[in-house]
N, C-alpha and C positions, 0 to 999 in steps of 0.2 A: 330539746329541739328535735323534731322528727326530720328524718332525711328522706330524700326521694329514693324510690327503689332503684336498684341497679339492674342493668340489662344482663341477659345471659350472653356469654361470649364463647364462641366456638373457635378453638385454636387447633388447626389441622397439623399434626406432626407425624402421623403414621404410628409406628411402634416405639419410636424413640421419645425421650423426654423433651419437653418444649424448651426453647431458648428465648432470650429476650427478643431476638430478631424475628422469631415465629410470632410472638405476640404483636409486635409492631406491624408486621406484614398483614396479619389477620384483621387488626383494627383498621388499618389503612384500606384494605380491600373492602371491608363492610361499609366504611364511610363512603367510598367511591361508588358503591353499588346502591347507596341510599338506605341500607339496612340499619344504619346508626344515624338517625337524624340529629341535628343540632340540639344540644341540651341533654342528650342521653347521658346518664351516669354510668361509668364503667365499674366493673366489680372492684371492690376494695382489694388492696394488696394481699390481705390475709385470705380473702376468698380465692384469689388466683393461686396463692400458695397451696391451699388445700385442694383445689380442683385439679391442678396440673402437676402436683407433686414436685414443685420446684422451690428454690430458696426465696426468702423475702427480698434479698438483694437483686435477684434476677427479675422478679416482677417489678420492683421499683425502678430498675435500670430501663425496663421497657417503657414504663410510663414517663420517665425523664426524657427518653428519646422522642416519644410522641409529643411531649410538650415542646421540645426543641424544634420539632418539625411544624409546630403551629397547628396541630390537628386537635389537641385537647388542651384544657386548662385545669390546673389544680387549684381548687378553692379550699382555703384553710378550714378545717373541721367539717367540711361538707363532702369532699370527694373529688373525683376526676371526671370532667364533663367534656363531651364532644363540642367543639367550637363551631359556630356558624361559618360557612364558607364566605370568605370576603370577596365580594364581586361588586364592582361599581359599574353601572351602566354607562357606556360612553356617551358623551353629549353629541348632539347633532352638529356636524361641521357648519361653521358660519360662512365659509368660502371653500369652494372645490378647486384646489390647486392642481395643475397638470402633473401627470406621471413624468419621471425623468425618461429621456429617450435613451434606450440601451441598444447595443448591437445584438443581432440574433446570436443564440448560443452556438459557439463553434462546433461542439459535439454535444448533441442532446441525448444520446443514448447512455443508459447506465452501464457501468463497468461489468456488472453481473446481471444476467436476465432474471426474470421472475421465477418464482417457485414452480417446480414441475417441468422446467426447461433445461435441457442439457447444454451447458456452456462449453462449446467445442473450441472457442478461440480466445478465451481469457488468458492473461499472463499470470494469474494467481495460482498458488499451490493449494492443493486439497487441505482444508482446515484440519482434517483428521491427522495430517502429518506434522502439524505445528505444535510447539511445546507449551500449550496454554496453562497446564498445571504448574510447570516450573516457573513460568512467568508470573503466575499468581503468587507462588511462594516468594518470589523476589519482591513483588509489590507489597505483600504483607510485611516483609522485613523492612522495606524502605519506609512504609507508613509508620513504623515504630520510631523513626527518627524525627527530630524536630524539623519541621518544614521551614526552609529559609524564607525570609520576608521578601528578599530581592531576587530577581532572576539574573542570570549571566547572559548578556546579549550574544556572546560568542558561543555559548553552550556550556553545560555542566562540566567543570574541569575534569573530574574523575572519568567521565565518559570520553572526553577528548584524549586523555592520557591512555585509556584502554585501547582506543582506536589507533593511536599512534604506535603503541606497542605491537598491535596485530599487524599493522602495515610494515613496520620494521622487520618483523619475523618473515615477511614475504618479500623482503629485499627492497623496500621503498624507503627513501630517506625523508622521513616525515617526523616532525616534532608536534607535541600537543598544541603549541601556540600557533601552529600552521593549519589547524583543523577548525572549521566552523560547523557547528551542528545545525541541521535544518529540519524542517517538517517534510520528511521524505526527500528523495532526490529531486522532486519537482521544484521545491524551493531553492535547492542548490542551483538548478538551471536558471531559475528566475533571478536570483541575485547576481549571477554572472552576467546574464543578458542585460540586466538593468545597468550594470557597471561599464559596459563597453562604450568607449569614446567614439568608435566607428561602427555604425550599426549595419554590418554586413557579415553574414554568417554562412559558412559552407557546412552542409551536412549530407549524409548519405541519402540516397533516394532508392528505395523507400527508407523511412526513418520512423522512430517512435513518434506517433502522431501528436501526442500532447506536447512534446518538445517543439515540434514544427509550429503548432498553433500558438504556443506560448511565445516563441521568438517573433512570429508575425504580429501578435497582439501588442508587443512592445516596440513595434516600428522597425524591426530588423529586416533588411533585404536578404532573402535566402538564395543560395547558390547550390545547385544539386550535384552531388558526387555519385555518379551512376554505380549502383551495386547490383551485381548479378550473383545470387547465392549458388548458382549452378556452374558458373564460369569463373568466379573470383573477381578480383579488382583489376581493372585495366589502368595501370599506373600512368601510361602515356595520356590517357583521357583525363585522369585526375590532375596530371601535370598542367594540361591546358586549362582546366577549370580553376585550379588554384592560382594560375598566372593572372587571373582577374582581380587578385589581391583582396580577398575577404579578410577581415580582421581576426576571425576565429574559425576553426574547424571543429564542429561537434561530432564526435565519433563514438561508436559502440562496437569495439573490436572483438568482444567475447560474447558469443551467443546473441548476436545482433537481434534487436527487436525492430521489425516483426519476423525476419526470415530465419533466425537461428544460426546464421553464418558466423564463423570465427575467422579472423585474419590469420593467414599463414605467417611464419616468422619472417619470410622475405617481404611480405606485404607490410608488416609492422615497420620494418626497417625502411622500406621504400616510402611509406607515408611520412615518417619522421624526416627523411631527407628532403622530400618535396616541400614540407612545411618550413623547414629551415631555408631552403632555396628561395621560397617566395615570401618569407617573413610572415608566416601565418601561425598564430598561436593555436594551441590545442586544448579542447575541453573533452576529457575522456570520461565517458559514462561506463563504469566497470561493474555493472550490476551482476554480471554472470561468471566472472573468472573463477570464483570459489565454489561453483556448482558442478564440479567434476568429481568423479569417484576417487576413493582411496587417498583423500587428502591432497591430491594433485591440483594444480591451478595453472592457468595460462599466463605467459608473460604479459605485462601491461605496458602501454605506451609510457606511463609515468616511470616505470622501472627502467625502460630503455632510453627515455628522453630526458629524465632528470626533473628537477624541481619546477622548471618553467611550465611543465604540463599540468594544467588544472585537472584534478582527479575527483570524480564524484562516485559515491557508492551509497548503498542503503541497506538497512536491515529489514525493510518493509516486507518484501515478498518472502524472504527466507525465514523470518522470525514470526512476525504477526502483523498483518497489514494495518490493523487499527492502531498500532503504536506510532506509526508515521515518523520514524527516525531515520534520517539520512545525514550525509555530511559532504563537505567539499574540502579537500586538502589543497592549499595554494602556497605559492612562494610568499615569504614573509612580507614583502612590500605590497602585496595585493590584499592581505587580510584586512587592514583597516577599512578599505573601501567596501569589501564584501560584507563586513559586519555592519557598516553604516547602511548599506542597502537592505540588509535584513531588518535593521531597526525601523526603517521607513515602512515596511510592510507589516511586521508583527511585534516590533520592539524586542521581544524575546519569546522563547518557547517555554512550554510547561516544564518545570523542574521535575515533576513526578515521573513522567514517562522517560525522561533522559536518565534519571536515577535508577529506574527499574532496569533499563537496558545495561547500564553500567554494572549493576549488581549481577545481572545475568552473565555478562562477560567475565566479571571478576571470579565468579564461582566455577568457571570453566564449562558452564552448560552449553555455550554456543558451539564449541568444537564437537562435543558429543552429539548435539542436535544435528549439526551439519553431516556428520558421518552417517547417522541413521537416515537423514533425509536423502542423502546421495544414494544410499543403497536402495531405498524405496523408489526413487526416480529412475534408477537404472532398470529396475524390474518393469516399471511402467513404460519406459522408453522401448525396451525390447519387445514388450507385448504390443505396443503401438505399431512398431515397424513390421512385426509379424502379421498383424491385422491388415495393414496397408498392402503388404505383399500379396495377401490372400484375396482381399476384397476389391481393390481398386481396378476399374476397367482400364483397357489399353489407352495410352496417351496421357495418363496422369502420372506425375512424378513428384518427389518430395525431397527435401533436404534431410541430411543425416548429421545433425549437429554433434552428437556424441555427449551431450550434456545440456544443462539449462532446462527450462520448463516447456519449451515449445519447439515446433518445427513448422516449415512452410509447405503447404500443399499447392502445387501448380497444376492448373487445369487446362485442357485444350481451349483455344480461342473460340471455338464454336459454341462453348457453354456461355449462356447469358447469366452473368453473375447475379444481378438483381433478381432475376427469375428463380435462380437456384436458392438464393437467400430466402425468398418468400416461400418457396416450396418446402425448404427445411424447417422454417418457422412453423408452418402448419403441422408438421410432424414432431414438433417439440424440440428441435435442435437449433441452437442459436450460433451463427458464425459471424465473424466481424466483417464489416465493409471496410476494406483497406485503402479506399481511394484517398483518404485524408493523409496517408503516409507518404505519398509521392509528391515530388516537386516536378510539375509538368506532367505530361502523359505517362500513364502507368505502363511500365515495360514488363511487369509481372501480372499474372492473371490467376489469382487464387486467394488463399486466406491462411491464417495461423491454425495449427492444431495444438490444443492444450493438453498434452499427455500428462502433465504434472497435476492437473486439477481433477481429472476424472479417474475413477477406479477402472480396473481392466474391463470389468463387465460393462460399465457405462461407456467406455471408449469404444468397445466393440459394437455396442448397440448403435452409437452415434455414427460410426464409420460405415456400418451396414446401411443405415438410412441414407448417408451421403452417396454411397455407391449405387444404391437403387435410384436415387434422384438423378445422378449423372446419366445413368442408362436411359431413364425415362425422358430426360431433356435432350438426349442425343438422337432420339428417333425422328 
């Protein structure tokens, strides 16, 4: 029986020997480009073996993978053939039902601007400073394990144990059974807000905008706690606000988002005393207390106020944003409700990402990564302050947080912020519109500076453009 001739297959590998993955990628690429139409016969294993100088097992593994992907079929005694793309034309609808009515998007802008734009206000850290290779090593190690069939709604226990151990080393009384793993800190805020019996939340103004919008979307009434990063907290004013009896105070005491402000020790104590006085529970978002140099960290409300303080943190910004791993530590009697609320939205999170982070912590990689990250951020922070001192015109001021990824740039009231934002965008610099962060009228007039995301050269370029724009708009 004669066989159909096989097609020539080019596998690009450079100078190294081809792998099974190279063969799979080449065939997939040529099928997608239309260079291998349906019915094409691929080279026999022996031909690939001879052409590429690889083993028969490697070539066979590549074809087995292509079969598993549904791209080719192996016909006994005939060879391996490209399959026809399976596409069914959709039928014409018999009835046109209406679209569901949705609310407008609360924030429609992307977290990161497009390619070629300098992101001057993002809260992310430069990807070049993140441990992607070590995370990949941990992922490969985890994938060699047998993947469990069931998820754990509260979160992968080894990760909860590792988190509890880290928090205990920092002086927090936390057990693994008191930790709920979440999809970033945002889901932690979500399950707490969903669980509140009284939908009235106090939070700093300005505050992390996505938290404010989340609380509002869940039907919570918000009460603003005036925060001035240049003057500190007016505890008398907060006393009067908390006297209105919100059920919860959502607070970011270390490297506050968006201002970079950190509570003083006296303010931490004062806030705890006010919440005790007025019967207000606390949800602490501690995203930044471990982002200081030399392994130091700031005291937390949870440390000073005990187990009744709900404590939220995340590995997202400091490790790898795409992993989306956060957690909330809660008093034992609250955990069942929080886990139940998590089930309502996601049932459970992916075992794989939680296991990768657990492996990363277990190997000790996280501490060495933080040390290197802190040194890099210290250098960028100093360069940012030096550039601001040199470049900014009179009347501009900024916070000096001493850590974290951002600071706040405050501008004269004579500057039209929307006009400045548009002017900068035309010159390739993106700054955040902070209006969504305030409860009521904005008492600050400026935006975040993301010194952790930009190289020193990019930062200086962006700040030069900002300074030029401020002078142009002041004329």
